[in-house]
C-alpha positions as CSV (number, residue, x, y, z in Angstrom):
1,M,0.1,0.1,0.1
2,G,2.9,2.2,0.5
3,S,3.7,2.1,-3.4
4,E,3.1,5.3,-5.3
5,T,1.4,3.4,-8.0
6,Y,-1.2,1.4,-5.0
7,G,-4.8,1.9,-6.9
8,F,-3.0,1.7,-9.8
9,I,-4.0,-0.6,-13.0
10,T,-1.0,-1.1,-14.2
11,S,0.1,-3.2,-17.1
12,T,-2.9,-4.5,-18.6
13,P,-3.8,-6.3,-22.0
14,K,-7.2,-4.9,-21.7
15,P,-7.4,-1.8,-24.6
16,G,-6.9,1.6,-22.8
17,W,-6.5,0.3,-18.9
18,S,-3.0,0.6,-19.0
19,Q,-1.9,2.6,-16.0
20,T,-4.9,4.1,-14.9
21,D,-5.4,6.1,-11.7
22,L,-8.9,3.7,-10.8
23,L,-8.4,4.2,-6.9
24,G,-7.5,8.4,-6.6
25,P,-10.7,8.9,-8.2
26,L,-13.0,7.0,-5.5
27,R,-10.3,8.5,-3.2
28,E,-11.7,11.5,-3.5
29,A,-15.6,11.0,-4.4
30,F,-16.0,9.6,-1.2
31,G,-14.1,11.1,1.5
32,D,-12.9,9.6,4.6
33,V,-14.5,6.8,3.7
34,P,-11.7,3.9,3.8
35,V,-11.5,2.5,0.5
36,V,-9.2,-0.9,-0.3
37,F,-7.8,-1.6,-4.3
38,E,-7.7,-4.9,-5.0
39,T,-8.4,-7.9,-7.7
40,D,-11.7,-9.4,-9.0
41,V,-10.5,-12.7,-8.5
42,N,-8.9,-12.0,-4.9
43,A,-12.2,-10.3,-4.4
44,A,-13.9,-14.1,-5.8
45,L,-11.7,-15.9,-3.9
46,F,-12.3,-14.3,-0.4
47,G,-16.2,-14.4,-0.7
48,E,-15.7,-18.0,-1.4
49,A,-14.0,-17.9,1.5
50,N,-15.8,-16.7,3.8
51,W,-20.0,-17.9,1.9
52,G,-18.5,-20.4,-0.7
53,A,-16.3,-23.3,-1.8
54,A,-13.5,-22.4,0.4
55,K,-14.8,-22.5,3.5
56,G,-13.3,-23.5,5.7
57,F,-10.2,-24.0,4.7
58,K,-7.2,-22.6,5.2
59,H,-5.4,-23.1,1.3
60,S,-7.2,-22.5,-1.3
61,A,-6.8,-21.5,-5.1
62,Y,-9.0,-19.7,-7.7
63,F,-9.2,-19.3,-11.4
64,T,-11.5,-17.1,-13.0
65,V,-11.6,-17.8,-16.7
66,G,-13.6,-15.6,-18.7
67,T,-12.1,-12.2,-21.3
68,G,-8.7,-13.0,-19.2
69,I,-7.5,-15.1,-17.0
70,G,-6.6,-14.1,-13.4
71,G,-5.9,-16.7,-10.4
72,S,-5.9,-15.7,-7.0
73,L,-4.3,-17.7,-3.5
74,I,-5.0,-18.3,-0.2
75,V,-2.6,-19.7,2.4
76,E,-3.2,-20.1,6.1
77,G,-5.8,-18.1,5.8
78,S,-4.8,-15.1,4.2
79,L,-4.5,-13.8,0.7
80,V,-1.0,-14.1,-1.0
81,H,-0.1,-10.5,-2.2
82,G,3.6,-9.2,-3.3
83,S,5.5,-6.3,-4.9
84,G,2.7,-6.4,-6.5
85,H,-0.4,-9.3,-7.3
86,P,-0.4,-12.6,-8.9
87,E,-0.8,-12.5,-12.1
88,M,-1.3,-16.2,-12.4
89,G,-3.4,-15.9,-16.1
90,H,0.3,-15.5,-17.5
91,M,1.7,-18.8,-16.3
92,R,3.6,-20.4,-18.8
93,V,2.4,-23.6,-20.0
94,T,2.5,-26.5,-22.2
95,K,0.8,-26.2,-25.5
96,H,-0.9,-29.4,-26.8
97,P,0.8,-31.3,-29.7
98,D,-2.5,-30.4,-31.6
99,D,-2.7,-27.5,-30.5
100,N,-0.5,-24.8,-33.7
101,F,-2.8,-21.4,-32.1
102,A,0.3,-18.4,-31.3
103,G,-2.2,-16.9,-28.5
104,V,-4.2,-13.6,-28.2
105,C,-2.1,-12.9,-25.1
106,S,-1.1,-9.4,-26.6
107,F,2.7,-9.9,-24.4
108,H,3.4,-13.4,-24.1
109,G,1.0,-14.3,-27.2
110,D,1.1,-18.7,-25.9
111,C,0.6,-17.8,-21.9
112,L,-2.6,-19.4,-20.2
113,E,-4.4,-16.4,-21.0
114,G,-3.0,-16.6,-24.4
115,L,-4.3,-19.7,-25.0
116,A,-7.7,-20.7,-22.9
117,C,-9.5,-17.2,-22.1
118,G,-13.4,-16.8,-24.0
119,P,-11.2,-14.3,-26.5
120,A,-8.2,-17.2,-27.2
121,I,-11.2,-19.5,-27.7
122,E,-13.4,-17.4,-30.1
123,K,-10.4,-16.9,-32.0
124,R,-9.3,-20.3,-32.1
125,W,-12.8,-21.9,-34.0
126,G,-14.1,-18.6,-35.0
127,K,-17.5,-19.4,-32.8
128,K,-17.5,-17.8,-29.1
129,A,-17.3,-20.3,-26.3
130,E,-21.2,-21.1,-25.4
131,E,-21.7,-21.1,-29.5
132,L,-19.4,-24.2,-29.1
133,P,-21.4,-27.8,-28.7
134,A,-20.4,-30.0,-26.1
135,D,-18.3,-32.3,-27.8
136,H,-15.7,-30.1,-29.5
137,P,-12.0,-30.5,-29.8
138,A,-12.3,-27.4,-28.2
139,W,-12.4,-27.9,-24.4
140,V,-10.0,-31.0,-24.2
141,L,-7.5,-28.2,-25.4
142,E,-9.1,-26.1,-22.6
143,A,-9.5,-28.8,-20.5
144,Y,-5.2,-29.0,-21.3
145,Y,-4.3,-26.0,-20.3
146,L,-7.0,-25.3,-17.4
147,A,-5.6,-28.4,-15.4
148,Q,-2.1,-27.5,-16.0
149,A,-2.6,-24.1,-14.1
150,C,-4.2,-26.2,-11.4
151,V,-0.9,-28.6,-11.0
152,N,1.7,-25.1,-11.0
153,V,-1.1,-24.3,-8.0
154,L,-0.5,-27.5,-6.5
155,T,3.3,-27.9,-7.1
156,I,3.7,-24.3,-5.5
157,A,1.3,-23.4,-2.7
158,P,-1.2,-27.2,-1.8
159,V,-4.3,-26.0,-1.8
160,E,-7.5,-27.9,-0.6
161,K,-9.6,-26.6,-2.9
162,I,-9.4,-24.9,-6.4
163,I,-12.1,-23.1,-7.7
164,L,-13.0,-22.8,-11.3
165,G,-15.0,-19.3,-11.8
166,G,-16.1,-17.2,-15.0
167,G,-17.9,-17.4,-18.0
168,V,-16.2,-20.6,-20.0
169,M,-17.1,-22.5,-17.0
170,H,-20.4,-22.2,-17.4
171,Q,-19.7,-25.0,-20.1
172,E,-21.6,-28.4,-17.9
173,Q,-18.6,-30.5,-19.5
174,L,-15.7,-28.8,-18.6
175,L,-15.5,-29.4,-15.1
176,A,-15.4,-32.9,-15.5
177,L,-12.5,-33.0,-17.9
178,V,-10.3,-30.4,-16.1
179,R,-10.3,-32.9,-12.9
180,Q,-9.9,-36.3,-15.1
181,E,-6.2,-34.1,-16.9
182,V,-5.6,-32.9,-13.2
183,I,-5.0,-37.0,-12.2
184,R,-3.4,-37.4,-15.1
185,L,-1.3,-34.9,-14.5
186,V,-0.5,-35.1,-11.4
187,N,0.1,-39.0,-12.0
188,G,0.3,-40.2,-8.4
189,Y,2.8,-38.2,-6.9
190,L,0.8,-35.8,-5.0
191,K,-1.5,-36.4,-2.2
192,L,-4.3,-34.9,-3.0
193,P,-8.5,-35.7,-2.3
194,D,-10.8,-36.7,-5.0
195,A,-10.6,-35.0,-7.9
196,G,-14.2,-34.2,-6.8
197,E,-13.4,-32.4,-4.1
198,L,-10.7,-30.7,-5.1
199,V,-12.1,-29.0,-8.2
200,V,-14.7,-27.4,-7.8
201,L,-16.9,-24.2,-8.9
202,P,-17.9,-21.6,-6.9
203,Q,-20.9,-21.6,-5.2
204,L,-21.2,-18.9,-5.4
205,G,-21.5,-18.4,-8.6
206,D,-21.3,-15.4,-10.7
207,H,-21.4,-13.3,-7.6
208,A,-18.7,-14.7,-5.8
209,G,-16.5,-10.5,-7.3
210,I,-19.0,-8.8,-5.7
211,L,-20.3,-10.7,-2.7
212,G,-15.8,-11.2,-1.9
213,C,-16.1,-7.2,-2.2
214,V,-19.1,-7.1,0.8
215,A,-16.6,-9.1,2.7
216,L,-13.1,-7.1,1.9
217,G,-15.4,-3.6,2.9
218,Q,-16.7,-6.0,6.7
219,S,-13.1,-7.0,7.0
């Protein structure tokens, strides 16, 4: 919070938002009312930890998969921050042998977000995610990349819950595919709970982020 750019959106692939002071105008508008600046995915995980799928667990993670991909971690009951906030959507992943797509991330091309966010699905296949049938090969690729993200988190900070939210996760068939791929990638190395208990959807649904803001405000 001591940084000169605290409250700024710094580097982002979102056009027009880089180096934007978001917190300053809010502080000016609300005067002496305390204002906190947090990422949408951190807020979503905080909401799930208070009232949803991660309630009662000290270690949890959340990925939101939509127009971009964001990731969040709670370890020992606290959101993880460093010199900035986690940028888990830009982790490097191994490309599927059948995937020649260059990726859509303006910074990295084929990072996790570049390969698996909603716009990546649309650009790769020429249709929005919600327009693709359940048996489309897009979902095998999507599960391949999201499972890698889950396993990367598990090897860094062994969490008890990984929550997958966002518009892309509205595809009912996708969660089972991710769970299967997580099991395959782990290959018996880590002692994990059943994949159906480990990798889950948000109990708060699409309201996780806004309810997380309420929880942050209360805290």
